[in-house]
N, C-alpha and C positions, 0 to 999 in steps of 0.2 A: 160322608165320604172320607175327610182328614181322619175322624174318630177312627174309622176301619184302617185306614192305613197305618196312624198312630199304634193301632192294637197290633198290627201283625210286624209292626218293628218291635214294638217291647216285647211281644212274645219270641223275637229273635232275638233280642238280647237275653232276655231271661234263659231262653237254650242255651247259646255261646257260654252263659254262666255254668250253668247243669252241665253242658257237656266237660266243661274242664273242672268242676268238681268232682263229678260221679265217673269221667272216662277220662281225665288225663290229660284231655286234648288242649293244648291252650287256645287262647280266643284270637290270638293272631293266626292260628295255623286255620281254623274253623271258621273265619271270619268272610273270607271270598265265597265258601261254599254257602254259608248260611245267608250270604249277600244275594246270590242267586237263586235260594230257596225263597227268600222274602219277595223277591222283585216277581217270579214267576205266580206266587200267590199273587200279588196286587196287580199284576197283568192278567191274572185268570180272572180275577175280581170286576176290574174293566171289562174283559169279555163278556162277563154274564151281563153285566148292564148295558152294553149297544149292542149285541148278537140279540135279534129279536126272537131267536129260540129259546125258549124258557126252560131252563136247566139248571139244576143246582150249580151253585161255586165251585164246590168241591170237582163236579166233573169237570170245568172247564180248566181249572187247577190242574188236575189229573191229565187229563188230554195233552196239555201244553209241555207239563214235565213229560210224558212219555214221548212227545215231539222231540224236545232239546236232547233227550238221552238217546233218541234211535241212531243208527247208523249213518242216516241220510241226510242229518244236521250236521253243517261244519263244527267242529270243535266240540263234537259231542262227548267225545274221552277224556280233554281236559274238563270238562262239565264233570263228568262222573268222577273223576279224579279230588277235586278239590270239595264236591258235596259229601265224598266218604268220610270226609273228614268231621261231620256231623252225624252224631249218633243219635237213630230214632228215639230210644226213651228220653233222650236231653229234649227233642222238639214234642214228643206226646205228653211230657208233665206240664208244660204252661199251657198247653192247647186244653187239655182235660180241668186244668184249673180254672180256665176262663169258663169253659163250658159250664163249668159248676156253679160258677159266681153268676153267668146271665141265667141259671137256673132258678136263680133266689129271686130273682125280680118278679118271677110268675107264679110266685110261690100261693099269693090267693087264688089265683085261677087254679091252680093243682089241687087246692083245698076242696074247691067246690066239686072237684070229680069223685070225690067221695072213695073210701077206702078199697074198692075193686081196684082202682088204677095203679095201687102200690103192688096187689099181690099181680098183675099184668106186668106190670115194669119190671118185677124183682124176677120174674118168668122170663122173660124178653131180655133182660140185661145176662141171666146168667148162661142161657142158651147163645147168645151171640159172645160172650165169653169163650164157653167151654167149646163151641165151632169155632171160634179164630184159633184158639190153643192149639185146637187139632191140626187147623190147617198148617199152623206156622212149626209146629212139632212134626208133621209129614214134610213140610218145606226144609226144614234144618237137617232132616236124617237124609233127605234124598241129596241134596246138597254136600255133605261130610261135615256140617257146620257145627253138628251139635252130636256128641255120641252117647 
């Protein structure tokens, strides 16, 4: 449990640095938003452990994040304002790096699956990437954020 919390905090710190280097947002400006993001992640992790409904942690974190940013939640506007200082890509980079490192520990099991799993993985990853890119493109164009 401590290791998970330490991992979430470490990813938050790395994301703050990435946000600063890549997007010119000083860590002091982004720190309140990052603290909220890390706190929601930790709380979602705890919810997944204590609530008897077995759902992936990402669903608990997402539902909690949605709840605190909806108009019915007191202070939602200030939460949105401070978390906007954290660029999504600054968050995604250390998370994907962590996922890649955690994959490395399962390399022996992966080898047992044979070459077919490599083909299947490449097709799945490519399809996921292309569909995600298409959805993002449509979303950006509809909101006018991407010309």
